[in-house]
N, C-alpha and C positions, 0 to 999 in steps of 0.2 A: 504494500500500500504506500503510495507516494504522499509524503507529508510536507507541507510548506513551512511548518514551524521549526525553528532551530533550537528553541530552548523551552523548558517547561519546569514549573515548580509543582511538585506533588506533595500534598498534605496527607499524612497518615501512611504508615508503613505496615498495615495489615495485609490481608490477602490481595485486595484490589490495588492498593498502593504499590505493592511489590510487583504485581503482574504488569501494571501500567508502566512503571519505571523500566522494567526489562523490555517490554515491547517498544517503548519509545526510544530507548538507547539502541536497540537493534535496528531501528529505522533510521538511525543517525542523529537523533536529537540529543542535545545536552540536557541532562536531567539533574535537578536538585530535589532530593527527597527529604522531607522534614517530618520528624516523629517526636511526639511529646514524651514518649518513653524511651526505652533502650532497644537495642537490636534484638532482644529476645522476644519481642512482640507480646509482652506479658499483658497488655491491655487489649489485645485484639481478640474479637470473637472467634477468629479462625484458629486460634491456639487451643480453644476448648471446643472441639468438634469431632465428630466421627468421620467426616469427609466421605460420606456415602454418595454415590452418583446413581441415584435410584429414581428416575422420573416416574415410572409407573407406580412404584410403592408410595411415592410422595404425593401422588394424585389423590390419595385419601384426604389430603388437606390443602392441595394446591390446584389451581385452575389449569386448563389445557395450555394457556400461554406459557406458564412456568414449566409444564411438562415438555413442551417443544423445546424450550431453552435447555432443559436437562438432556434431552435426546441429542441435541446439537453438541453439547459438551462431551458426550461419551466419545465421539470421534475426534474432537478438537484437543482434548487433554494430552494424548500422546504426542501431538505436534508441538504443544507448548512445553512438554517435559523434555523432549529430545535434546535441545540445545543447552540445557541447564548444566551448571558446573558439577553437580553431584546427582547420582541416580536417586529416583523417588519411586517407592513401591506404588504400583498401579495394577489393578486387575479388573477383569470383566467376567467373573464367574457367576454372575446372577445374584438374585436375592431369594432367600427361602423364608416364606411366611408360615408360621405354625400357630396352633392354638390347642388348648385343652378342651376336653369334651364340653364342659360347662359354658364355654365361650363360643359354641358353634353358631349361635344366632348372630353374634357380633361379626364372626368370620364370614357368614353368608351375606351380611350387609356390605362388608368390605369387598367381597368378591364381586358384588353387583356394581360397586363404584369403579372397580378396576376394569371390569368388562365395558362399562360405559366409556371410560377413558380410552380403551382400545379402539372404540368406534370413532371417537373424536380425533384421535391421533393414530391413524392406521400404520404409520411407519414404525411404531413400537413393536417389538417382538411380543407375540401374544402370551398371556399367562397360561400356565399349565397346572391342572389339578394333579396332586401327587398323593399316593397312598403310602402306607408304612414301608413297602418294598422300595418304592421310588425314593422316599426320603432316606432310606438306608443306603441307597446307591449314591446319592448326593452327599450325605453326611452320615457315614457309618455309625458314629457314636449316638445318633439321634433316632435311628430307625425303630428301636424298641420303646421309645418314649412317646411318640406321636403317631396317630393312625392316619391323619390326613393333613394336607397343607396345600400351599400354592407355591409354584416356582416361577420366578420372573426372569427369563433368560436375558443375558446381555448387559444386565445392570452391573455397576462397578463400584469401586472405591479407590482411594489413594491414602497415603500417609500424610496427614495435614502438617505435622511438625517437620517431617523430612522435607516437604515441599517449601515451607517457610524458610528453612535453613538453606536449602539449595538455591532459592531465589536470592537470599542474602549473599551467599557465596558468589553467585553470578554477578550481582550488582557491585560487590566489593572489588572484583577484578576488572571491571569495565571502566576505562579511563573517562568515559563520557558521563559517569554518574558520580555525584557528590552526595554523601550521606550525612545527614545532620541529626544526631541523636539528642535526646533531652531538649528538643527545640520546638516548643509549641508555636504554631503559626496559624493564622486565619486568613481567608481571602483578602480582608481589608489591609493586611500587611503588605500587599503587592499592588502594583499599577501595571498590569500585564499589557504588553505592546509598546510601552514607553521605553525610552533610552535607558539602558542599564537594568531593565526589568525582563522577566521571562516573557515569552510570547503568549503563554497560556498558564493558568493556574488550574490544577485538577485536584478537587477536594474529595478525598477518599477516607474521611475520618470516622465514618460510622456515627455512633452516638456523640462523638466529639463535635459533630457539626450541628448539633441541636440548637445552639444559640442562633444560627443562621437558617435553620430549617426546623421550625418549631413543631411541625407535624410529626417529627420522629418520636418514637417511644421505644423503650427497652422491653424485650420479651426474655425473661430469665430462663436459662437452661442449666441443668446439672448433669454432669457425667462423672463416671468412676472409671479409672484405668486400673486394671489388675494384671498381674503376671500369673498365668495359669498353665504350667507345663503339662498338666493332666488333661487339658481340654484341647480337642482337635476339631476346629471348624474351618472350612475352606472358604467360606463366603459370609457376608453379612446375613444375619438371621434375625427375624422380627417375630415377636410374640404378640398375638392379638389379645387384647384385654380391654374391656369397656372403660376402665378408669386410667390405666397407665400402660399403653401399648409400648412394649420394650423393644430396643434394638441392641444387638451385640455385634460389634464390628471387629473381626480379627485383624491384628496388625503384625508385622514381622517380629520375631523374637518371643513368641508366645504371649504377646501383649493383647489385651482385649479392651475395647472401649464400650462401656455399658451406659445407656442413657434412655430416657423416656420423658422426664418431666418438662413441662412447658408452662411457665407461670407469667401472667400479665403483671409484671413488676420490674422496676429498675433496681430492686434490691440486689446488692452484690455481696451480701453476707454469706458465710459458709453454708453448705447444704445442711438441711435439717436431719435429725435422727430418723424421722418418719420416712422421708424420701429415700434416704440411704438404705434403710432396711427393706423398703419396697423394691428398690432396684436390685439389691443383692439377692433377696429372696426369689424374685422372678428369674434372675439369671440362674440361680441353683435349680429352679424348677425346669429349666431348659436343659441343663447339663450338670450332673452331680459333681463333676470335677471342679466346679467353681468353689466347692466347699473348702478346698485346700489352696485356693488362689491366695496370693498376697496383694493387698491393696497398695498400689503405687501412688495414687493420687485421687482425691475427691475434689472436683473443681466446679466452679460456677462462673457464668458469664452472661451478659445481656446482649441479645442480637438486635441490631438496629432495624426497626420496623416502621413502615408508613401505615396510614389508616386502612388502606386496602390490602395490606400484607403483600404488596407487589413491589418489585424493584423499580427504580426510576433514574433517568438521566435528566439533569436540570441545568439550564443556563440562566443563572440569576442575574448575570450582567455580561457584557461582552468580554470574551476571552476567559471566562470562568466556567468550568464544567464541574458539576457535582454528580457523584456516583454514590447511590445510597439505597437503603431499604432492602438489602438482600435477605433479611429475615433468617429463617432456619435453612435456606437453600443456598448458602454462600458458595460452597465448592461446586454444587450441581449447576449453577447458573453463571459462575464467574467468567468462563470463557465467552459466553454469549455477550455478557456485559462489557467485557474487554473489547471484543471485536466491534460491537456497536459504538463504544466510546471512540475507538480509533477511527471509525467512519465519520463521526461528528467532527473530530479534529481535522480530518482530511478534506471533507466536503461540506461541512456545516449541517448535515443531517445524516440519518442512518436508515437506509433501506432495510437492514437487518433487524433493527429495533422495530420498525414498522411491521415486518413479517411476523413478529412475535406479539403484535398488538400493543407495543410500547412506544408511544410518541415521545420525543424529546420535549421537555417542558421549558417554556420561556416564562420568566417572571418579571 
């Protein structure tokens, strides 16, 4: 993609900030990346995430537009990972959805939702109903525990922290990129397009941008990372439950990310005893090997969310682009948001965003 801009200031070094910095530098642009925290991305929602790439599974809570963005990302992620300085775990082994007998009614409702999504987005691989034998073929350790389930072929996941680290290493070695840690900046600190100023300012601060985008709110999530050598799962597994639908995402080194909770709150306090017990009990109900797992981390974070729960690109003033509202779908839709933003920078609008039903907003 041909870009006319020669320099850019990017605010926020979470997932979108790092992706934008890498893409712009690769296109020959001089980049200054400003982050209020450190290089560890401790304040980024992307650090506390399972990084599942599951458009059909997520259609239980997401509209078709987000599902299409997720489907786009499945093919795009390998292209984005290939030039990075360090390898990043990525797989497309599908998603397994399971339930206990008492939750059959909820599972039936979910299956109807997923079937409807398949009608709206026919390019998705169709879901498959699986019995105990098929479950045992997919995940040998689970075949005796569950009599039925759903398999969603082609869905994927990656290692979120390995990706953040690899993007950091890529940016550190690029002479076109200058990294500014512990450097809080807002768009008002710049006069883009003027002498001595960047051509564009790109705001990727998530909830940090709320003073300039007051519609943003935080949606709290809680995840537990465990080391479980006795558990063998090849793909993300979801447990249907009417109150706390659980996911378990396997990562390299016998690490597993367990999560479910979603709370309408900006509260960043530690996870409650109740939610921790529910998560761990549900994981144990999926695989008894979690009984001997070691808890590595219990983490909380708030995901930046707009009133319609949809992502947005906004141009609040000339030469300032805001990217925000990725909600719980950050890794699943980040490639689509990246490519749409690059189109806006190159030509002032984004046909890709329009194809997903997302118009660039002018304020």
